[in-house]
All heavy atoms as an XYZ file, in Angstrom:
862
protein
N      45.370    123.828     73.562
C      44.877    125.180     73.626
C      44.031    125.441     72.369
O      44.491    125.170     71.262
C      46.065    126.136     73.700
C      45.653    127.562     73.734
S      47.053    128.675     73.716
C      47.464    128.773     75.416
N      42.782    125.959     72.554
C      41.936    126.188     71.381
C      42.476    127.321     70.520
O      43.074    128.262     71.009
C      40.578    126.550     71.974
C      40.834    126.921     73.384
C      42.129    126.293     73.792
N      42.207    127.163     69.222
C      42.662    128.186     68.289
C      41.746    129.407     68.409
O      40.546    129.289     68.609
C      42.615    127.665     66.860
C      43.600    126.578     66.604
C      43.532    126.156     65.148
C      44.520    125.040     64.894
N      44.499    124.607     63.508
N      42.339    130.577     68.292
C      41.566    131.808     68.337
C      40.864    132.000     67.002
O      41.439    131.748     65.949
C      42.461    133.013     68.615
C      42.986    133.058     70.017
C      43.746    134.350     70.245
C      44.238    134.428     71.667
N      44.932    135.685     71.920
N      39.627    132.431     67.108
C      38.891    132.735     65.885
C      39.274    134.113     65.396
O      39.512    135.022     66.195
C      37.385    132.722     66.146
C      36.857    131.365     66.486
C      35.376    131.429     66.625
N      34.875    130.116     67.030
C      33.620    129.854     67.248
N      32.715    130.796     67.127
N      33.239    128.653     67.595
N      39.313    134.266     64.092
C      39.633    135.609     63.588
C      38.496    136.571     63.914
O      37.335    136.186     64.021
C      39.770    135.410     62.076
C      39.060    134.138     61.783
C      39.104    133.311     63.040
N      38.834    137.811     64.116
C      37.828    138.840     64.406
C      36.887    138.950     63.215
O      37.314    138.814     62.056
C      38.505    140.172     64.672
N      35.588    139.163     63.494
C      34.653    139.297     62.367
C      35.010    140.506     61.527
O      35.434    141.531     62.033
C      33.292    139.471     63.032
C      33.566    139.827     64.441
C      34.943    139.342     64.773
N      34.854    140.327     60.231
C      35.195    141.427     59.335
C      34.086    142.477     59.372
O      32.915    142.171     59.529
C      35.390    140.923     57.912
O      34.194    140.360     57.434
N      34.483    143.708     59.259
C      33.534    144.819     59.236
C      33.154    145.053     57.781
O      34.029    145.199     56.933
C      34.167    146.090     59.848
C      33.226    147.264     59.767
C      34.614    145.834     61.264
N      31.837    145.057     57.507
C      31.463    145.278     56.112
C      31.900    146.670     55.661
O      31.908    147.619     56.430
C      29.933    145.158     56.111
C      29.514    145.214     57.527
C      30.704    144.896     58.367
N      32.284    146.722     54.412
C      32.722    148.008     53.887
C      31.536    148.960     53.796
O      30.398    148.549     53.607
C      33.367    147.838     52.504
O      32.409    147.307     51.615
N      31.812    150.216     53.981
C      30.764    151.234     53.930
C      30.200    151.315     52.521
O      30.904    151.105     51.536
C      31.330    152.578     54.359
N      28.928    151.588     52.454
C      28.291    151.741     51.150
C      28.833    152.987     50.474
O      29.174    153.964     51.140
C      26.784    151.899     51.306
O      26.250    150.799     51.991
N      28.872    152.943     49.154
C      29.331    154.145     48.464
C      28.332    155.274     48.701
O      27.144    155.033     48.914
C      29.356    153.731     46.988
C      28.486    152.523     46.910
C      28.506    151.883     48.250
N      28.784    156.504     48.752
C      27.864    157.615     49.001
C      26.785    157.675     47.919
O      27.038    157.416     46.746
C      28.754    158.852     48.969
C      30.038    158.425     48.345
C      30.133    156.933     48.481
N      25.580    157.974     48.360
C      24.457    158.071     47.432
C      24.350    159.514     46.968
O      24.400    160.435     47.774
C      23.142    157.645     48.139
C      21.954    157.845     47.233
C      23.244    156.209     48.607
N      24.175    159.663     45.679
C      24.003    161.016     45.157
C      22.588    161.458     45.478
O      21.626    160.755     45.203
C      24.246    161.049     43.651
C      25.685    160.832     43.292
C      25.910    161.054     41.814
C      27.373    160.861     41.499
N      27.677    161.173     40.114
N      22.482    162.591     46.088
C      21.190    163.117     46.480
C      20.758    164.143     45.451
O      21.412    165.154     45.264
C      21.269    163.736     47.862
C      21.633    162.681     48.903
C      21.752    163.305     50.272
N      22.009    162.263     51.232
C      23.069    162.221     52.033
N      23.966    163.181     51.980
N      23.234    161.236     52.868
N      19.631    163.833     44.844
C      19.130    164.712     43.800
C      18.442    165.931     44.365
O      18.321    166.134     45.580
N      17.976    166.740     43.442
C      17.265    167.963     43.814
C      16.027    167.602     44.630
O      15.325    166.645     44.333
C      16.860    168.732     42.556
N      15.785    168.317     45.691
C      14.610    168.078     46.504
C      14.810    167.080     47.627
O      13.890    166.812     48.394
N      16.011    166.502     47.726
C      16.246    165.496     48.754
C      16.076    166.078     50.156
O      15.443    165.476     51.015
C      17.645    164.892     48.602
C      17.944    163.825     49.630
C      17.451    162.543     49.463
C      18.693    164.111     50.765
C      17.706    161.558     50.406
C      18.956    163.136     51.707
C      18.450    161.862     51.524
O      18.706    160.891     52.457
N      16.615    167.251     50.385
C      16.482    167.880     51.703
C      15.019    168.147     52.039
O      14.598    167.970     53.178
C      17.275    169.176     51.772
C      18.755    168.954     51.834
C      19.487    170.274     51.944
N      20.892    170.055     51.709
C      21.852    170.570     52.446
N      21.547    171.349     53.461
N      23.099    170.320     52.178
N      14.236    168.533     51.031
C      12.812    168.758     51.259
C      12.107    167.452     51.603
O      11.188    167.421     52.417
C      12.159    169.417     50.033
C      12.555    170.852     49.815
C      13.911    170.994     49.122
O      14.492    170.024     48.637
N      14.424    172.214     49.116
N      12.534    166.354     50.969
C      11.965    165.041     51.266
C      12.215    164.661     52.721
O      11.300    164.261     53.442
C      12.560    163.985     50.328
C      12.174    162.527     50.620
C      10.678    162.328     50.430
C      12.986    161.592     49.739
N      13.464    164.809     53.154
C      13.815    164.493     54.545
C      13.017    165.377     55.494
O      12.464    164.902     56.499
C      15.339    164.655     54.777
C      15.679    164.566     56.255
C      16.103    163.621     53.974
N      12.917    166.652     55.197
C      12.189    167.597     56.044
C      10.704    167.243     56.108
O      10.095    167.269     57.180
C      12.379    169.022     55.512
C      11.773    170.081     56.387
C      12.071    171.475     55.825
C      11.413    172.542     56.673
N      11.697    173.887     56.169
N      10.125    166.884     54.975
C       8.699    166.529     54.939
C       8.427    165.270     55.756
O       7.470    165.219     56.541
C       8.240    166.336     53.491
N       9.275    164.257     55.603
C       9.079    163.008     56.354
C       9.256    163.256     57.850
O       8.462    162.780     58.665
C      10.034    161.912     55.844
C       9.636    161.505     54.420
C      10.034    160.711     56.784
C      10.641    160.589     53.745
N      10.276    164.011     58.225
C      10.503    164.317     59.640
C       9.336    165.107     60.222
O       8.898    164.849     61.350
C      11.806    165.090     59.815
N       8.784    166.033     59.445
C       7.647    166.826     59.913
C       6.404    165.980     60.112
O       5.701    166.118     61.125
N       6.112    165.105     59.166
C       4.962    164.203     59.293
C       5.143    163.307     60.512
O       4.215    163.107     61.304
C       4.785    163.358     58.012
C       3.839    162.199     58.239
C       4.295    164.224     56.870
N       6.346    162.773     60.679
C       6.617    161.912     61.829
C       6.369    162.659     63.138
O       5.693    162.144     64.028
C       8.052    161.404     61.771
C       8.370    160.513     62.943
O       7.862    159.407     63.034
N       9.203    160.996     63.854
N       6.903    163.860     63.256
C       6.736    164.644     64.487
C       5.269    164.915     64.778
O       4.800    164.724     65.903
C       7.506    165.972     64.375
O       8.895    165.677     64.194
C       7.315    166.821     65.623
N       4.522    165.341     63.769
C       3.102    165.653     63.973
C       2.308    164.414     64.371
O       1.466    164.464     65.266
C       2.510    166.299     62.721
C       2.966    167.743     62.524
C       2.210    168.454     61.416
N       2.315    167.841     60.106
C       3.323    168.006     59.255
N       4.341    168.782     59.591
N       3.319    167.418     58.082
N       2.557    163.299     63.715
C       1.780    162.097     64.004
C       2.164    161.452     65.334
O       1.302    160.933     66.035
C       1.874    161.109     62.851
C       1.173    161.593     61.572
C       1.322    160.573     60.469
C      -0.289    161.884     61.833
N       3.438    161.488     65.684
C       3.845    160.958     66.989
C       3.207    161.794     68.102
O       2.723    161.255     69.092
C       5.386    160.924     67.118
C       5.833    160.712     68.551
C       5.958    159.838     66.227
N       3.172    163.092     67.928
C       2.505    163.962     68.898
C       1.022    163.637     68.976
O       0.441    163.575     70.059
C       2.705    165.442     68.513
O       4.109    165.710     68.484
C       2.029    166.371     69.492
N       0.400    163.401     67.846
C      -1.030    163.070     67.814
C      -1.295    161.727     68.497
O      -2.281    161.588     69.220
C      -1.521    163.036     66.359
C      -2.956    162.708     66.207
C      -3.843    163.870     66.646
N      -5.225    163.470     66.484
C      -6.143    163.602     67.428
N      -5.848    164.181     68.570
N      -7.366    163.197     67.220
N      -0.435    160.756     68.279
C      -0.594    159.448     68.923
C      -0.552    159.609     70.436
O      -1.372    159.024     71.156
C       0.493    158.459     68.439
C       0.574    157.244     69.334
C       0.230    158.041     67.007
N       0.384    160.395     70.935
C       0.478    160.612     72.380
C      -0.797    161.269     72.903
O      -1.313    160.884     73.955
C       1.690    161.472     72.708
N      -1.325    162.219     72.173
C      -2.548    162.898     72.594
C      -3.744    161.948     72.608
O      -4.528    161.931     73.561
C      -2.828    164.081     71.654
O      -4.047    164.684     71.966
N      -3.876    161.142     71.571
C      -4.988    160.184     71.500
C      -4.860    159.143     72.613
O      -5.858    158.784     73.250
C      -5.036    159.512     70.112
C      -5.983    158.330     70.093
C      -5.441    160.526     69.052
N      -3.643    158.681     72.874
C      -3.438    157.705     73.950
C      -3.826    158.303     75.297
O      -4.487    157.645     76.111
C      -1.990    157.232     73.966
N      -3.444    159.545     75.541
C      -3.820    160.199     76.798
C      -5.327    160.335     76.920
O      -5.898    160.097     77.986
C      -3.148    161.562     76.914
C      -1.671    161.455     77.222
O      -1.210    160.451     77.751
N      -0.926    162.488     76.880
N      -5.992    160.717     75.846
C      -7.449    160.842     75.864
C      -8.100    159.493     76.148
O      -9.054    159.400     76.925
C      -7.958    161.396     74.536
C      -7.596    162.841     74.299
C      -7.902    163.288     72.880
O      -8.483    162.556     72.094
N      -7.491    164.498     72.544
N      -7.582    158.447     75.533
C      -8.147    157.114     75.734
C      -7.967    156.649     77.181
O      -8.874    156.043     77.759
C      -7.503    156.109     74.770
N      -6.820    156.945     77.784
C      -6.601    156.559     79.176
C      -7.506    157.328     80.126
O      -8.017    156.765     81.093
C      -5.137    156.744     79.555
C      -4.189    155.703     78.984
C      -2.741    156.048     79.318
C      -4.532    154.312     79.488
N      -7.723    158.603     79.859
C      -8.647    159.377     80.690
C     -10.050    158.795     80.579
O     -10.738    158.597     81.588
C      -8.634    160.874     80.296
C      -9.786    161.629     80.937
C      -7.310    161.515     80.692
N     -10.473    158.480     79.376
C     -11.792    157.886     79.169
C     -11.882    156.529     79.865
O     -12.872    156.227     80.532
C     -12.093    157.745     77.680
C     -13.463    157.202     77.307
C     -14.574    158.069     77.890
C     -13.599    157.115     75.794
N     -10.842    155.702     79.728
C     -10.825    154.404     80.404
C     -10.963    154.574     81.908
O     -11.767    153.893     82.558
C      -9.530    153.656     80.111
C      -9.456    152.313     80.863
C      -8.068    151.802     81.034
N      -7.314    152.539     82.021
C      -6.319    152.005     82.714
N      -5.961    150.755     82.515
N      -5.660    152.717     83.582
N     -10.198    155.491     82.482
C     -10.245    155.692     83.924
C     -11.623    156.175     84.376
O     -12.127    155.762     85.416
C      -9.157    156.669     84.360
C      -7.769    156.105     84.169
O      -7.596    154.913     83.914
N      -6.766    156.945     84.274
N     -12.231    157.028     83.593
C     -13.565    157.529     83.916
C     -14.590    156.388     83.878
O     -15.419    156.247     84.770
C     -13.935    158.628     82.925
C     -15.208    159.327     83.228
C     -15.405    160.330     84.128
C     -16.483    159.084     82.618
N     -16.723    160.711     84.103
C     -17.399    159.969     83.194
C     -16.917    158.190     81.642
C     -18.736    159.996     82.828
C     -18.249    158.222     81.277
C     -19.142    159.120     81.869
N     -14.518    155.554     82.854
C     -15.463    154.436     82.715
C     -15.242    153.411     83.831
O     -16.205    152.916     84.428
C     -15.329    153.778     81.325
C     -15.837    154.740     80.250
C     -16.086    152.454     81.268
C     -15.520    154.302     78.830
N     -13.981    153.091     84.135
C     -13.700    152.141     85.214
C     -14.251    152.679     86.531
O     -14.890    151.954     87.302
C     -12.184    151.843     85.320
C     -11.852    151.111     86.606
C     -11.720    151.039     84.117
N     -14.033    153.963     86.783
C     -14.564    154.567     88.001
C     -16.076    154.496     88.057
O     -16.669    154.199     89.102
N     -16.722    154.741     86.928
C     -18.185    154.655     86.872
C     -18.657    153.233     87.134
O     -19.645    153.022     87.849
C     -18.681    155.140     85.507
N     -17.967    152.266     86.591
C     -18.341    150.866     86.814
C     -18.197    150.489     88.287
O     -19.067    149.806     88.847
C     -17.480    149.945     85.950
S     -17.824    150.036     84.189
N     -17.119    150.930     88.911
C     -16.911    150.622     90.325
C     -18.001    151.266     91.170
O     -18.599    150.626     92.034
C     -15.509    151.072     90.788
C     -14.430    150.234     90.107
C     -15.379    150.993     92.312
C     -13.017    150.765     90.302
N     -18.277    152.526     90.918
C     -19.317    153.217     91.697
C     -20.678    152.579     91.475
O     -21.454    152.401     92.424
C     -19.351    154.692     91.325
C     -18.144    155.429     91.892
C     -18.184    156.889     91.639
N     -19.407    157.451     92.227
C     -19.725    158.721     92.149
N     -18.934    159.548     91.501
N     -20.819    159.178     92.690
N     -20.973    152.211     90.240
C     -22.253    151.562     89.941
C     -22.345    150.225     90.672
O     -23.379    149.902     91.262
C     -22.392    151.360     88.428
C     -23.793    150.979     88.027
O     -24.738    151.655     88.482
O     -23.937    150.011     87.261
N     -21.277    149.468     90.661
C     -21.255    148.175     91.346
C     -21.462    148.362     92.848
O     -22.259    147.661     93.469
C     -19.927    147.462     91.080
C     -19.812    146.152     91.815
C     -20.398    145.007     91.307
C     -19.128    146.073     93.023
C     -20.308    143.799     91.980
C     -19.027    144.880     93.703
C     -19.625    143.742     93.180
O     -19.538    142.563     93.855
N     -20.736    149.327     93.418
C     -20.845    149.548     94.856
C     -22.236    150.045     95.259
O     -22.763    149.637     96.287
C     -19.800    150.567     95.323
C     -18.399    150.032     95.344
C     -17.401    151.064     95.783
O     -17.596    152.273     95.521
O     -16.395    150.665     96.389
N     -22.831    150.894     94.451
C     -24.112    151.492     94.828
C     -25.299    150.589     94.529
O     -26.326    150.712     95.170
C     -24.275    152.844     94.131
C     -23.292    153.854     94.657
C     -23.349    155.171     93.917
O     -24.146    155.350     92.999
N     -22.490    156.104     94.304
N     -25.147    149.691     93.588
C     -26.270    148.845     93.199
C     -26.048    147.362     93.458
O     -26.958    146.572     93.233
C     -26.590    149.038     91.708
C     -26.983    150.459     91.410
O     -27.710    151.077     92.182
N     -26.493    151.007     90.318
N     -24.863    147.007     93.907
C     -24.561    145.594     94.113
C     -25.237    145.031     95.345
O     -25.327    145.678     96.383
N     -25.704    143.812     95.239
C     -26.392    143.181     96.362
C     -25.423    142.752     97.457
O     -25.818    142.590     98.601
C     -27.176    141.965     95.871
O     -26.298    141.028     95.283
N     -24.138    142.592     97.102
C     -23.182    142.131     98.097
C     -22.239    143.237     98.557
O     -21.187    142.978     99.095
C     -22.373    140.952     97.554
C     -21.667    141.284     96.258
O     -21.876    142.395     95.729
O     -20.910    140.438     95.776
N     -22.623    144.485     98.375
C     -21.721    145.589     98.691
C     -21.362    145.652    100.164
O     -20.252    146.000    100.525
C     -22.288    146.920     98.217
C     -23.558    147.323     98.915
C     -24.074    148.615     98.362
N     -25.409    148.826     98.912
C     -26.107    149.884     98.731
N     -25.624    150.853     97.999
N     -27.287    150.011     99.252
N     -22.300    145.337    101.046
C     -22.014    145.390    102.475
C     -20.982    144.335    102.856
O     -20.146    144.557    103.722
C     -23.295    145.190    103.269
N     -21.027    143.212    102.198
C     -20.096    142.129    102.504
C     -18.680    142.505    102.091
O     -17.714    142.199    102.770
C     -20.542    140.854    101.793
C     -19.682    139.662    102.126
C     -20.210    138.413    101.509
N     -20.344    138.607    100.063
C     -20.553    137.629     99.207
N     -20.688    136.404     99.630
N     -20.668    137.872     97.912
N     -18.537    143.179    100.940
C     -17.208    143.525    100.450
C     -16.615    144.702    101.200
O     -15.485    144.671    101.618
C     -17.243    143.832     98.950
C     -17.149    142.604     98.108
C     -18.248    142.133     97.424
C     -15.956    141.923     97.988
C     -18.166    141.001     96.641
C     -15.860    140.788     97.204
C     -16.972    140.342     96.534
O     -16.880    139.225     95.764
N     -17.377    145.772    101.339
C     -16.876    146.962    102.009
C     -15.589    147.447    101.387
O     -15.474    147.564    100.174
N     -14.616    147.694    102.220
C     -13.332    148.216    101.760
C     -12.457    147.158    101.109
O     -11.398    147.462    100.595
C     -12.586    148.860    102.929
C     -13.128    150.213    103.314
C     -13.064    151.220    102.171
O     -11.998    151.356    101.538
O     -14.094    151.858    101.903
N     -12.862    145.908    101.112
C     -12.055    144.847    100.497
C     -12.230    144.792     98.994
O     -11.523    144.064     98.321
C     -12.405    143.498    101.117
C     -12.024    143.424    102.591
C     -12.353    142.101    103.171
N     -13.805    141.889    103.074
C     -14.416    140.761    103.346
N     -13.728    139.722    103.738
N     -15.722    140.644    103.235
N     -13.178    145.545     98.453
C     -13.438    145.494     97.010
C     -12.218    145.922     96.207
O     -11.809    145.210     95.287
C     -14.637    146.377     96.647
C     -14.876    146.551     95.143
C     -15.239    145.214     94.504
C     -15.947    147.585     94.886
N     -11.657    147.070     96.512
C     -10.568    147.590     95.687
C      -9.315    146.719     95.724
O      -8.730    146.465     94.664
C     -10.260    149.039     96.054
C     -11.401    150.028     95.782
C     -10.953    151.443     96.094
C     -11.929    149.921     94.370
N      -8.876    146.212     96.893
C      -7.711    145.311     96.859
C      -7.974    144.042     96.044
O      -7.119    143.603     95.274
C      -7.459    144.981     98.331
C      -8.082    146.098     99.091
C      -9.255    146.551     98.271
N      -9.172    143.472     96.197
C      -9.499    142.255     95.443
C      -9.577    142.558     93.950
O      -9.065    141.797     93.121
C     -10.823    141.672     95.938
N     -10.193    143.669     93.604
C     -10.328    144.058     92.196
C      -8.959    144.327     91.586
O      -8.673    143.889     90.463
C     -11.231    145.287     92.090
C     -11.638    145.744     90.704
C     -12.337    144.635     89.930
C     -12.546    146.963     90.801
N      -8.105    145.016     92.316
C      -6.754    145.302     91.816
C      -5.989    144.009     91.567
O      -5.328    143.860     90.533
C      -6.000    146.181     92.818
N      -6.099    143.063     92.482
C      -5.397    141.781     92.331
C      -5.930    141.014     91.122
O      -5.162    140.491     90.313
C      -5.561    140.948     93.599
C      -4.744    139.684     93.589
S      -4.760    138.803     95.160
C      -6.502    138.487     95.385
N      -7.257    140.965     90.964
C      -7.840    140.215     89.846
C      -7.538    140.866     88.501
O      -7.288    140.176     87.512
C      -9.352    140.068     90.046
C      -9.686    139.127     91.197
O      -8.816    138.318     91.583
O     -10.817    139.208     91.710
N      -7.555    142.191     88.447
C      -7.241    142.881     87.190
C      -5.767    142.689     86.829
O      -5.435    142.506     85.660
C      -7.595    144.363     87.285
C      -9.089    144.667     87.341
C      -9.329    146.141     87.627
C      -9.780    144.247     86.053
N      -4.893    142.726     87.828
C      -3.470    142.486     87.579
C      -3.260    141.079     87.043
O      -2.484    140.869     86.106
C      -2.659    142.704     88.869
O      -2.822    144.072     89.279
C      -1.187    142.419     88.643
N      -3.975    140.113     87.612
C      -3.868    138.732     87.142
C      -4.334    138.592     85.696
O      -3.856    137.736     84.964
C      -4.682    137.802     88.045
N      -5.269    139.450     85.279
C      -5.747    139.449     83.890
C      -4.829    140.235     82.962
O      -5.082    140.333     81.765
C      -7.149    140.061     83.826
C      -8.224    139.200     84.399
C      -8.963    138.557     83.267
C     -10.154    137.803     83.812
N     -10.537    136.761     82.904
N      -3.781    140.852     83.516
C      -2.840    141.609     82.696
C      -3.248    143.049     82.459
O      -2.688    143.716     81.591
N      -4.218    143.542     83.225
C      -4.659    144.933     83.085
C      -3.692    145.809     83.859
O      -3.539    145.658     85.070
C      -6.103    145.125     83.605
C      -6.535    146.573     83.455
C      -7.057    144.194     82.870
N      -3.039    146.733     83.175
C      -2.050    147.593     83.807
C      -2.689    148.883     84.295
O      -3.694    149.336     83.763
C      -0.920    147.909     82.829
C      -0.131    146.682     82.449
C       1.029    147.025     81.568
C       1.781    145.748     81.239
N       2.988    146.013     80.500
N      -2.071    149.471     85.303
C      -2.529    150.763     85.804
C      -3.760    150.683     86.678
O      -4.514    151.641     86.757
N      -3.977    149.544     87.325
C      -5.163    149.373     88.163
C      -4.783    148.924     89.562
O      -5.329    147.954     90.093
C      -6.141    148.399     87.513
S      -6.934    149.059     86.053
N      -3.850    149.628     90.177
C      -3.518    149.348     91.570
C      -4.693    149.760     92.445
O      -5.610    150.451     91.994
C      -2.274    150.136     91.990
O      -2.566    151.528     91.991
N      -4.657    149.360     93.691
C      -5.742    149.727     94.613
C      -5.889    151.243     94.692
O      -6.993    151.768     94.633
C      -5.462    149.141     95.999
C      -6.572    149.455     96.997
C      -6.289    148.850     98.334
N      -5.148    149.541     98.924
C      -4.550    149.173    100.033
N      -4.948    148.101    100.669
N      -3.544    149.849    100.513
N      -4.764    151.946     94.797
C      -4.813    153.413     94.883
C      -5.351    154.015     93.591
O      -6.151    154.957     93.617
C      -3.424    153.973     95.199
C      -3.349    155.482     95.233
C      -4.283    156.140     96.247
O      -4.684    155.499     97.233
O      -4.617    157.323     96.039
N      -4.933    153.484     92.460
C      -5.423    154.014     91.190
C      -6.917    153.740     91.027
O      -7.657    154.600     90.535
C      -4.631    153.401     90.027
C      -4.886    154.075     88.717
S      -4.347    155.797     88.791
C      -4.975    156.375     87.244
N      -7.377    152.570     91.443
C      -8.811    152.273     91.380
C      -9.598    153.215     92.287
O     -10.698    153.651     91.942
C      -9.073    150.819     91.772
C      -8.584    149.772     90.770
C      -8.724    148.373     91.366
C      -9.319    149.884     89.446
N      -9.027    153.555     93.434
C      -9.690    154.517     94.325
C      -9.825    155.868     93.633
O     -10.874    156.507     93.680
C      -8.907    154.659     95.630
C      -9.612    155.545     96.666
C      -8.732    155.850     97.855
N      -7.568    156.663     97.512
C      -7.596    157.973     97.226
N      -8.730    158.623     97.227
N      -6.491    158.618     96.920
N      -8.762    156.279     92.960
C      -8.811    157.557     92.225
C      -9.824    157.487     91.085
O     -10.552    158.446     90.836
C      -7.439    157.892     91.664
C      -6.443    158.264     92.721
C      -5.099    158.543     92.106
N      -4.105    158.768     93.127
C      -2.826    158.904     92.875
N      -2.377    158.831     91.627
N      -1.971    159.102     93.845
N      -9.846    156.373     90.383
C     -10.808    156.211     89.288
C     -12.234    156.288     89.819
O     -13.101    156.910     89.204
C     -10.599    154.876     88.581
C      -9.349    154.769     87.773
S      -9.232    153.088     87.109
C      -7.602    153.088     86.428
N     -12.479    155.657     90.953
C     -13.813    155.657     91.544
C     -14.248    157.081     91.870
O     -15.391    157.454     91.636
C     -13.833    154.794     92.802
C     -15.192    154.747     93.471
C     -15.199    153.861     94.685
N     -14.234    154.339     95.671
C     -13.883    153.664     96.743
N     -14.380    152.465     96.986
N     -13.011    154.157     97.594
N     -13.347    157.888     92.382
C     -13.715    159.267     92.707
C     -13.851    160.126     91.449
O     -14.535    161.135     91.448
C     -12.701    159.884     93.664
O     -11.445    160.028     93.035
N     -13.226    159.698     90.368
C     -13.264    160.412     89.096
C     -14.490    160.026     88.273
O     -15.015    160.826     87.511
C     -11.981    160.078     88.326
C     -11.828    160.751     86.994
C     -11.916    162.123     86.871
C     -11.545    160.012     85.866
C     -11.742    162.746     85.652
C     -11.365    160.617     84.639
C     -11.467    161.990     84.535
N     -14.978    158.799     88.435
C     -16.084    158.279     87.628
C     -17.388    159.008     87.872
O     -17.563    159.694     88.875
N     -18.288    158.848     86.946
C     -19.579    159.525     87.050
C     -20.460    158.808     88.061
O     -20.075    157.808     88.636
C     -20.259    159.549     85.686
S     -20.690    157.920     85.089
N     -21.640    159.305     88.228
C     -22.580    158.768     89.201
C     -23.132    157.412     88.796
O     -22.700    156.812     87.823
N     -24.112    156.927     89.551
C     -24.660    155.598     89.315
C     -25.447    155.529     88.013
O     -25.806    156.548     87.427
C     -25.583    155.383     90.515
C     -25.981    156.765     90.920
C     -24.785    157.630     90.635
N     -25.705    154.305     87.597
C     -26.552    154.102     86.429
C     -25.822    153.775     85.162
O     -26.430    153.579     84.124
N     -24.514    153.750     85.202
C     -23.753    153.418     83.995
C     -22.936    152.172     84.281
O     -22.043    152.177     85.103
C     -22.819    154.568     83.578
C     -23.625    155.795     83.229
C     -21.941    154.137     82.420
C     -22.798    156.971     82.816
N     -23.281    151.105     83.627
C     -22.523    149.855     83.760
C     -22.087    149.454     82.364
O     -22.906    149.223     81.503
C     -23.349    148.762     84.418
C     -22.581    147.483     84.612
S     -21.094    147.717     85.614
C     -21.491    146.686     86.982
N     -20.796    149.412     82.141
C     -20.241    149.107     80.825
C     -19.918    147.627     80.754
O     -19.315    147.094     81.644
C     -18.996    149.949     80.587
C     -19.307    151.374     80.664
C     -19.330    152.131     81.805
C     -19.678    152.243     79.613
N     -19.698    153.409     81.508
C     -19.910    153.512     80.153
C     -19.853    152.068     78.249
C     -20.282    154.604     79.396
C     -20.218    153.167     77.486
C     -20.433    154.412     78.058
N     -20.310    147.013     79.670
C     -20.037    145.586     79.508
C     -19.286    145.338     78.230
O     -19.436    145.952     77.267
C     -21.331    144.816     79.478
C     -22.113    145.127     80.697
C     -22.665    143.901     81.396
O     -22.487    142.799     80.946
N     -23.314    144.124     82.500
C-alpha cells in the first residue's frame, strides 16, 4: 500500500502592512484611473469594430458591383467568404454578419487593401 503524502503546508499570512497617511487616497486614485481607462478601452474597441464592419461591407459591395466574376458567384459569395475568413482566423464574419456588413457599408468606389 503506498504511503500517503502529507498535506501541503499553507504559507503563513504576511504580517499586516502599516498603511501610512494617504493610503486610502492612493487606492481610490488607482481604482478611479482603472475604471475610467477600462471604460475607454471598451468604447474604443466598439468604435473600431463599427469601423471594421463598415469597411468590410464597403469592400464586399465594391467587389460585387465592380467584380468581373460577380454573375458567377451570385449568392454563393457570402458563404464562401465567411468560410475563407473563418479559416484565416477572422472572427465575427459569419454569412449573416457579412450580409449585415454589406448592407451597412458605403457605396461603390472604396476598396481597402
